[in-house]
C-alpha positions in Angstrom: 0.0 0.0 0.0 1.4 3.4 -1.0 2.0 6.1 1.5 -1.2 8.2 1.9 -0.1 10.4 4.8 0.0 13.3 2.3 -3.8 13.3 2.5 -3.5 14.8 5.9 -1.9 17.9 4.4 -3.9 21.1 4.8 -4.5 21.2 1.0 -7.3 18.7 1.4 -10.8 18.5 2.9 -12.5 15.5 4.4 -14.3 14.9 1.0 -11.0 14.5 -0.7 -9.8 11.8 1.7 -13.2 10.0 1.3 -12.8 10.3 -2.5 -9.2 8.8 -2.4 -10.3 5.9 -0.2 -13.3 5.0 -2.3 -11.3 5.2 -5.5 -8.5 3.1 -4.0 -11.1 0.4 -3.3 -12.5 0.6 -6.8 -9.1 0.4 -8.4 -8.2 -2.7 -6.3 -11.3 -4.4 -7.7 -11.1 -3.3 -11.3 -7.5 -2.6 -12.3 -5.2 -3.3 -14.1 -6.9 -4.3 -17.4 -5.3 -6.0 -20.3 -3.7 -3.7 -22.8 -3.6 -6.2 -25.6 -6.2 -4.3 -27.7 -5.6 -0.7 -26.7 -8.7 0.7 -28.4 -11.0 -1.9 -26.8 -9.3 -1.4 -23.4 -9.8 2.4 -23.5 -13.5 2.1 -24.5 -14.0 -0.4 -21.7 -12.2 1.8 -19.2 -14.3 4.9 -20.1 -17.5 2.8 -19.7 -16.3 1.4 -16.3 -15.1 4.8 -15.0 -18.5 6.2 -16.0 -20.4 3.4 -14.4 -18.3 3.9 -11.2 -19.2 7.6 -11.1 -15.6 8.7 -11.4 -16.1 10.6 -14.7 -18.4 13.1 -13.1 -15.3 14.7 -11.8 -13.8 15.1 -15.3 -16.1 17.9 -16.2 -18.3 20.6 -14.7 -22.0 20.9 -15.3 -23.6 24.3 -15.7 -23.1 26.3 -12.5 -20.4 24.0 -11.2 -16.6 24.4 -11.1 -13.9 21.8 -11.8 -12.3 20.7 -8.5 -8.6 20.4 -9.4 -7.6 18.7 -6.2 -10.1 15.9 -7.0 -8.8 15.7 -10.6 -5.3 15.3 -9.3 -6.1 12.7 -6.7 -8.0 10.7 -9.2 -5.2 10.8 -11.8 -2.6 10.0 -9.2 -4.5 7.0 -7.9 -5.4 5.6 -11.3 -1.9 6.1 -12.6 -0.5 4.1 -9.7 -2.7 1.2 -10.6 -2.9 1.4 -14.4 -1.5 4.0 -16.8 -4.1 3.4 -19.4 -6.9 4.0 -16.8 -5.3 7.3 -16.0 -5.2 8.1 -19.8 -8.9 7.2 -20.2 -10.0 9.4 -17.4 -7.7 12.3 -18.2 -8.8 12.6 -21.8 -12.5 12.8 -20.8 -11.5 15.9 -18.8 -9.0 17.5 -21.2 -11.1 16.7 -24.2 -14.2 18.5 -22.7 -12.2 21.1 -20.7 -13.1 23.9 -23.1 -16.8 23.0 -22.8 -16.6 22.7 -19.0 -15.1 26.2 -18.8 -16.8 28.0 -21.8 -19.5 25.8 -23.3 -23.1 26.7 -24.1 -26.0 24.8 -22.7 -26.3 23.0 -26.1 -22.6 22.1 -26.1 -22.9 20.8 -22.6 -25.1 18.0 -23.9 -21.9 16.3 -25.0 -20.4 16.9 -21.6 -23.4 15.1 -20.1 -22.5 12.1 -22.1 -18.7 12.1 -21.5 -19.2 12.5 -17.7 -21.1 9.1 -17.6 -18.9 7.3 -20.1 -21.4 7.2 -22.9 -19.1 9.2 -25.3 -15.3 9.5 -25.7 -13.7 12.9 -26.2 -10.5 14.2 -27.8 -8.5 17.5 -27.7 -7.2 18.4 -31.1 -4.6 21.2 -30.8 -1.2 19.8 -32.0 -0.4 20.0 -35.7 2.5 18.6 -37.9 4.1 22.1 -37.8 3.0 23.3 -34.4 3.3 21.6 -31.1 4.3 23.8 -28.2 4.0 26.8 -30.5 0.2 27.1 -30.5 0.4 30.5 -32.3 1.7 28.6 -35.4 -1.6 26.7 -35.8 -2.3 26.4 -39.5 -5.7 24.8 -39.6 -8.2 27.3 -41.0 -11.8 27.9 -40.2 -13.6 30.0 -42.8 -17.0 31.6 -42.3 -19.7 30.2 -44.6 -23.4 30.6 -44.7 -24.8 29.2 -41.5 -21.5 28.4 -39.9 -17.8 27.5 -40.5 -15.7 25.4 -42.9 -12.5 23.8 -41.4 -9.5 22.6 -43.3 -6.1 21.4 -42.0 -4.3 18.6 -40.2 -4.0 17.6 -36.5 -1.6 15.1 -35.2 -0.7 13.2 -32.0 -4.4 13.5 -31.1 -5.2 11.4 -28.1 -8.3 9.2 -28.6 -7.9 9.9 -32.3 -9.9 7.2 -34.1 -12.0 6.2 -31.1 -13.4 9.6 -29.9 -17.0 10.5 -30.5 -16.3 14.3 -30.3 -13.3 16.6 -30.4 -12.6 20.1 -29.4 -10.5 21.5 -32.2 -8.6 24.7 -32.6 -8.4 26.6 -35.9 -7.3 30.0 -37.3 -10.2 32.4 -37.8 -8.0 35.4 -38.5 -9.2 38.0 -36.1 -5.5 39.0 -35.5 -2.1 37.6 -36.3 -0.6 34.7 -34.3 -2.3 33.4 -31.1 -5.0 36.1 -31.1 -6.5 34.8 -34.3 -7.5 31.3 -33.1 -10.9 29.9 -32.2 -12.2 26.7 -30.6 -14.9 24.4 -32.1 -16.8 21.4 -31.0 -16.4 18.7 -33.7 -18.4 15.5 -33.8 -16.4 12.5 -35.0 -18.9 11.7 -37.7 -18.7 15.1 -39.4 -18.4 14.8 -43.2 -14.8 15.5 -44.3 -13.1 14.4 -41.0 -10.6 11.7 -41.8 -8.4 9.5 -39.6 -5.3 9.6 -41.8 -3.2 7.2 -39.7 -2.8 5.8 -36.3 0.4 6.6 -34.4 2.3 3.9 -32.5 4.2 5.0 -29.4 6.4 3.3 -26.8 3.6 3.2 -24.2 0.5 2.2 -26.3 -2.3 4.8 -26.4 -4.9 5.6 -29.0 -3.3 8.4 -31.0 -4.0 9.5 -34.6 -3.3 12.0 -37.3 -6.6 13.7 -38.3 -7.3 15.6 -41.5 -10.1 18.1 -41.9 -11.1 18.4 -45.6 -13.7 21.2 -45.8 -15.5 20.0 -42.6 -18.6 22.2 -42.3 -19.9 23.0 -38.8 -22.9 25.0 -37.7 -22.5 28.4 -36.0 -23.3 26.8 -32.7 -20.1 24.7 -32.8 -18.0 27.7 -31.9 -16.9 27.6 -28.3 -16.7 31.1 -26.7 -16.1 33.9 -29.1 -14.1 34.1 -32.4 -10.5 34.8 -31.6 -10.7 33.4 -28.0 -9.2 30.0 -29.0 -5.8 30.6 -27.5 -7.2 31.9 -24.2 -9.5 28.9 -24.1 -6.7 26.5 -24.7 -4.4 28.1 -22.1 -7.3 28.1 -19.6 -7.8 24.4 -20.1 -4.1 23.7 -19.8 -4.0 25.8 -16.7 -6.3 23.3 -15.0 -5.0 20.1 -16.6 -1.2 20.7 -16.4 -1.3 20.2 -12.7 -3.1 16.9 -13.2 -0.3 15.7 -15.5 2.1 16.2 -12.6 -0.4 14.2 -10.5 -0.3 11.3 -12.9 3.5 11.4 -12.9 3.3 11.3 -9.1 1.2 8.2 -9.3 3.8 6.5 -11.5 6.6 7.5 -9.1 4.7 6.2 -6.0 4.2 2.9 -7.8 7.9 2.8 -8.7 8.9 3.4 -5.1 6.5 0.6 -3.9 8.1 -1.8 -6.4 11.6 -0.7 -5.3 10.8 -1.3 -1.6 9.4 -4.7 -2.3 12.4 -5.6 -4.5 15.1 -4.4 -2.1 13.5 -6.0 1.0 13.2 -9.4 -0.7 16.3 -9.6 -2.9 19.4 -10.8 -1.0 23.0 -10.2 -1.8 26.0 -11.4 0.2 23.9 -12.6 3.0 21.7 -9.5 3.5 18.8 -7.8 1.7 19.5 -5.0 -0.7 17.6 -2.7 1.7 20.2 -3.2 4.4 22.9 -1.6 2.2 23.5 2.0 3.0 23.9 3.0 -0.6 20.5 1.5 -1.5 18.9 3.2 1.5 20.3 6.5 0.2 18.6 5.8 -3.2 15.3 5.0 -1.5 15.6 8.2 0.6 16.2 10.3 -2.6 13.2 8.7 -4.2 10.9 9.5 -1.3 12.2 13.0 -1.2 11.5 13.6 -4.9 8.0 12.2 -4.5 7.1 14.5 -1.5 8.6 17.6 -3.2 6.5 16.8 -6.4 3.4 16.2 -4.3 3.7 19.5 -2.6 4.0 21.4 -5.9 1.1 19.5 -7.5 -1.3 20.0 -4.7 -0.2 23.6 -4.1 -1.1 24.4 -7.7 -4.4 22.5 -7.4 -5.3 24.2 -4.1 -4.5 27.7 -5.5 -6.8 27.1 -8.5 -9.6 25.7 -6.3 -9.3 28.7 -4.0 -10.5 30.9 -6.9 -7.3 32.0 -8.7 -8.1 33.1 -12.2 -4.8 31.8 -13.6 -2.2 29.5 -12.1 0.2 29.3 -15.0 3.3 29.6 -12.9 2.2 27.1 -10.2 0.9 24.6 -12.8 4.1 24.9 -14.8 6.2 24.3 -11.7 4.1 21.3 -10.7 4.2 19.7 -14.2 7.9 20.3 -14.7 9.1 19.1 -11.4 6.7 16.2 -11.0 7.4 14.7 -14.4 11.1 15.2 -14.3 11.3 13.8 -10.7 9.1 10.8 -11.6 11.5 10.0 -14.5 14.4 10.0 -12.0 12.5 7.9 -9.4 11.4 5.3 -12.0 14.9 5.1 -13.5 16.3 4.3 -10.0 13.6 1.7 -9.5 14.7 0.1 -12.7 18.3 0.2 -11.6 17.4 -1.4 -8.2 15.7 -4.2 -10.1 18.8 -5.1 -12.0 18.1 -7.1 -15.2 14.5 -7.6 -14.3 14.1 -3.8 -14.5 14.2 -3.9 -18.3 12.3 -7.1 -18.6 8.8 -7.0 -20.1 6.2 -8.1 -17.6 7.7 -6.2 -14.7 5.9 -3.0 -13.5 9.0 -0.8 -13.5 9.7 -1.6 -17.2 6.2 -0.5 -18.0 6.5 2.6 -15.9 9.7 3.5 -17.6 7.9 3.7 -20.9 4.8 5.3 -19.5 6.5 8.3 -17.8 8.5 9.5 -20.8 5.6 11.1 -22.7 4.5 13.2 -19.7 7.6 15.3 -20.1 6.4 16.2 -23.6 2.7 16.5 -23.8 0.6 19.5 -22.6 3.8 21.6 -22.8 7.2 20.1 -22.9 9.5 20.6 -19.9 11.5 23.4 -21.6 8.2 25.2 -22.3 7.4 25.0 -18.6 10.8 26.6 -17.9 9.9 29.4 -20.2 6.5 29.9 -18.5 8.2 30.0 -15.1 11.0 32.3 -16.2 8.6 34.8 -17.8 6.5 34.8 -14.6 9.5 35.7 -12.4 10.9 38.3 -14.9 7.4 39.8 -15.0 
C-alpha cells in the first residue's frame, strides 16, 4: 500500500480523503486491465469509469466548477494502478475542458455524455508544424453561410480514431498569431473528417493523425467567441497541467513501492538490498523527490480551487518538477531491479515507458521553464 499520509496535508478537505479511499477500493477491484487491444481497453475503461461515477469529476455541469484537487487525486491513484486507466480518465477531462469552462447549454449536452462514459472525447490542438508553439496553428476555419468550414491537419491526437467528439482549434483570422484562433466542437462523424493514420508510441495509447477536408460545422459549434481560442486552450491547460504532474506522481509512487518490495526481498552477500546504506540512500532520494513533487502538484491544485483566475506559474512548476522527478524515481527503481528492471512483464519496465511522454505532452519541460522564467521576470 502506497504512503497516503499526504492526504492529511492542509490542502485537502474530508471529502478529498473520502474520494481517495473510495477510488482506491474501486481500483483494487477493477485494475489493471489487459492492454492487448488498446482501443477496446480504452473504450471499456471509459465505460467502467463512467459506471463507477468517477467521470463526473472530469467535467463541470452548468453552475459547477472543476475541483482540481479531486482531478489530481483521481489521476494519481489511477496512474499508480494502471497508466491506461489514467489516460482514459484524463482525456475525458481534457477533451471536454473547453466545454466545461466556456461551453453553451447546447454544447454541454456532449459533456453530459462524456461524464457518464457514454461518449469519448478528444482534444485536437497539435499539428504537424506546431506543437508547443500554438500560435503557429495552420488549420483554418472560414465563415460560410450558417457556420464554418474547417481545413487542416492535426496530429498526436489522443483518442484519435475512437473519440465521438473533439474540441478542435483553428485559425479564424481576427488577429495575427495566437490572437486569431478559435475553438470548435467537432463530432467525429462530421463529413470531411478523416483519420489519416494511427500513431504507435512506446507506451501504447490511441493516437492519430486527423485531416479536416472542408468540414462544415454550424455556428453553434463555436466555443466562446471568435479569436478566443488561445485563451480557451491556455485556460484548459492551466487546469490540466497540474493533473499531468499528479499522474507522474502516481507513477513515481508505484515505482517506489516496487523498489521497496524488491530491495527488501532480494538478497546479496547474506543480506537484503535494503540493508545496504547506498541502497537506503537511493530510496531516501526517491521518497524526497515524491514528496517535493506532491507539494508542488497539490499547491497548484489548491490555489486554483481557492479561486485564482490563472495558475500558469504554479501549474508549470508542478508539471515540470513532478514529471522530471518521476523519471528519476522510475529510473532508479529500474536500476534497483537489475536485469528484471528492463524485462517485459515487470511493473518498473512499463512505468519507464509510461513516464516519458508526460515530459512532452501538454507543454514540454522546456516550455514550462519558459513559462516560469517569464513569470518571475514579469
